[in-house]
C-alpha positions, 0 to 999 in steps of 0.5 A: 166681483171676480172674487165673489163670483169666482171669475178666473181670467175674466176680461172686463170691458167698461162702457160709459157715456158723457161724464161716465164715458170719461170715467170709463176711459180714465179707468182703463188709463189708471188700471189697465190690469183690471180692464181689457178695454173701454168704450167712452161715448161723448166723453169730455176728457178736458176739464174746462172752467169756462166752456164757452165752446158749448154754445158755439156748437149750439149756434153752429148746429142751429145755423147749419140747419136753418140760417133763418132759425139762428137769425131769429134766435139772435134777434130774439135775444137781442130784443130781450137784452134791450127790454131788460134795460127799462121797467116797461120792457121788463114788465113785457118780458115777465108777461111774455114768458109768464115768469114765476118771479116777475122781474119787478119783484126781483132785486135785479142783481146781476145773478137775477138777470143772467139766470133769466137768460140762461133759463131761456137758452137752455131750451136750445142747448137741450134740443141740440145736445140730444138732437135725434138721439134714438131714445124716447122722447128725442127720437122724434121730438124736441130736436133742432128741427122742431125748435127751428120750425117754431122759430121760422114759421108764422109771423110772431115776433122773435121773442114770442117765438122763443117763448113758444120754444120755451112752452114746447120744451116744457113738455119734457117736464110735464108741460108749461105752467110758468117759467122758473126764473128765480136765481134764489129759488134755484139756489135753495133747491140746490142747497137741499141735502135730502134724497126724498120727495117728488120732483126732486133731483138730488143728482142736480146738487151732486153734479153741481158739487162736481163741477165746482170741485173738479170740472167746471164745464160752465156754459157761458156766452163768453165765446165772442162778440157776435154769438146769437145768444148775446153776452148774457151769462158770463162766468161769474154767475156760475161761480156765484152758484158754487159760492151760494150753494156750498160756501165762500170757499168755493170762489173762482180761484178755488174752482179754477185750481180744482179744474187744473188739478183734474186736468193734471191728474188725468191729462188732457184729451190730446195727451190721453194715452190708454190702450184698447179704447174706442172714443166716439163723439157726435159732430152736433154734440157740444161736448165733442169740443172737450173730447179726443177727436184725433189719435195716431195710435191703432189701439186708441180709436177715435171717431167723430160721427157726422150729424149726430149728438150726445151718446148717439151710438149708445141708443138702440139702432133705428131706421133713421140712423146716420151712416156714421152710427152704423160704422162706429157700432161696427168699430166698437164690436170689432175692437171688443172682439180683438180685446177679448181674444188678443193677449192682455194689454196692461200698458198705456200707449208707449210714448217717449216723453222727454224731459221738458226743456225749452226748444227755441224755433230755428232762426235764419242763419244769415243776418243783414250787415250792420253798415251804417253808411248804406243803412236806411234812415230810421223813422224818428217819430220822437222828433215829429209833431202829431195831433194831441192825444186826448181821446181814449187816453186811459188805462187799456188792458192793464196798460196806463196811457204812458206805459207800464213804467215811465220815468219823469223827464229830468233836465239835469243830465245831458241826453245820450244820443240814440243808436240803431241796429239793423234787424230783419222783419222776420227772424224765421224766413231767410228769404225775406230780406226786409229790414228795419232800424231798431233803436238802442242807447248805450252808456259806458260811463261806469264801465270797467275793463271786462265789466258786465253788460246790463241790458234794459229790454224795452216793452210796450212803450217808447224808450228814451236815454234816461233808461241808461243814465240820469234817472237813478233806476236801480240797474243804473245804481248797480251798474255804477257800483260794479262797473257795467256798461248799460244798454237799453233796447227799444221793442220793435214797432214801438217808439222809433223802432218802426217796422216798415212803412213811411213817416206818414204811415208807419208800422202798416203791417203788424204781422211781425209784432210778437214776443218771439220776434222781440226775443230774437231781436235781443239775441241778435243785438247781443251777438252783434254787440259782442262782435262789435266789441270783439269779445264774449261779454257777460250779459245781464238783462232787466225788464219790467212787466211785459219786458220782464217776461222777455228778460226771463224768456230770453234767459230761458231760450238763450242761456248761452248768451245771458248770464242772468235775468232780472224781471220785475212784476213779470206776468209769465202766466199767459191768461185769456180771462185775467179775472184775478186782476180785479180781485187784487185791486179790491183786496188792495183797497180793502187792506188800505182802507176797508171803508174805501172798498166798501164804498166802491162796492156800494158805488158800483152796485148803484151804477148797475141799478141806474143802468137799468132805467132810462132816467138812471142812464141819463143820471149816469150821463150827467154825473160822469159827463159822458161823451157822447151823452145818454138821454132817455131816448138813447138806444143803449146796447150791452156793449155800450153798458160794458164800455161805460163800466170798463171806463169807470173801473179802469180808474181804480185798476190804474191807481192801484197798479201804479201805487196810487190807491190813496188817491182812490180812497181820498175820494171814496172814503169821504162819506160827507158827499154821496158815493156817486158824487165821489166816484165822478170826482175821482173819474174827473181827477184821473182823466185830467191827469191822463190827458194833461188837460182840463176835464171835458168829459168821459169818452163813452163810445165803444164804436168811436174807441174802436175807430180811434185805435185803428188810426192811433198811430197817427197820434204819435208813438205814445198813442200808437203804443196802445194800439200795438199792445192791443194787438199783442193781447189779441194775438199772444197774451189775453190778460183781459181783466174781466169781472168774471171772478164771482162776487166782488166790489165791481159786480159783473158788468164786464165779462170776458166777451 
């Protein structure tokens, strides 16, 4: 344009809203010599695969307008999920919503069901995203007030009110005739590559491509257990859309990698560093969750407009404008005037970006003295008797009931007595004088003068003496060969390393249960042992699974203390939605015996179909001996269904993780019996193995499980370990093994939520 129109010294200003707003800002960031400044309205600068925050903002907006409105939406979606679980209920839904594809005519795949709910909550998304934006038709219709008026007035059932909203919002597209609810029809529409024909939005396919290859932005219901829309559309249905429209290559791993690549290329919203930009967002607009809301630089101007929605300040001024709209428009005008008159700025924000290195938080400078005579006696749970742990004894967040790695007991070696070191509750608060006794074992049988120190770091399970002698672990074999002293340090809170409380109420406060506190425990342990031996030793740390992470993170944070670290199967990538876990489970079964994986897929598909009818759920209950049982009059929630599926698939996860996939395939590859029979027998076999008792049923109550884990400590240190690991997943790691991977052998029964 500069050349074509002979524009010499022209100063360009770019504008854009939504995705185009991000382009405007990124262009200024990438090519500051071409544009003097940029305005990016409602720009989603963060690429996010699972954008569950979108519906959280929608819920907040509805609730802030009218709590009754939000509550009626919640009741409606809750009733709809119940109706979806019976033939009669589905017929009722088909009639109420005038479904173009009646549910009775569909296969009722996960895609079919999830897409149905998505179509209906999209009405509330639209009303929120464009609420009161001063452009036709949203300037006086189709906003939050209008849908909430429908949801709160009259005496109609909440489901019928949701249909009334559905009819009302259809006026945006020419009026209501029926509800398009066919997932397959939607896929056919998005597969079209033509750019002609009436009522065809070619941009839908183009934008879908960009979400699959760059941004994600998938608006799931994965945000939490009590959202008003329920748990109806997990990430998997969006992944399946990409796969079905563009091909098998576009699976969850591809999309997530693409989203990460976008984030790496442009940087995050927090790190956005272009100069001469104005970035307005609306507080009601769900996209503000992905925008830049705070800046510490004068030339990066952010403004959150209270009470406005998507790209509101781009619309013409109106008499009902919120005060913030007038303010931000003036801010834009003032900044553009400045960009056009001040000397050109061709740089991004000047920041000093140091080379990234691990900086450990500052710990206390004084530690409790190691005085054995006066030290408080440890609480030895390992020597106490507890009620037997039989309920809910299963794989839990990837943790088998006996812990990730646990050697069998041997009787040939004399046990080494445990020792204890005094540790502070809190390594980062010197005013907190509370201490606990941390258990460790030491074996110097193979030690040579000036030999190295091998330290086995404990993880999410109690430790015993076999970790230093008697089982023949590789680190023991190596220690004997090179003359090392072997230590094993139990993790705080686990086993006998109780933090606070009493023998009858140990570990009452989990505040100090964290990997960071554990790493500082190890560092203090090493310093204490060196002081005790009056020398600076060569320490090598070992750990498996979570403890493997601790081994690596200790070396990373304290290289002056540790010469080297060995980490077996260490999940150093912290991840909320660890959907890849089940991908590996399926792949492992398929590589071992393809028919085993195929029958697993057939079995889980059958479980899904049976879960959709009263008689089917009773059959599941009878087949798997569910406790408590389901009968044809049982009221079964989505959480109940998810808990059931989680219990069944845990068996497959545990057997593959612990190297027993042959045990799965011994049952599932048997084609003499029906697949459901084989699944039930496998489930029975593994539960017997986990509990050490005769099979007495499959635990089937989510509520009962929650109550059990609240008091698991009362069933001894092994049961307590499941509760403690649960805490760490909730406060640090995630690692939740969902079925959000798209098409897979297990279906889509257990989303992140």
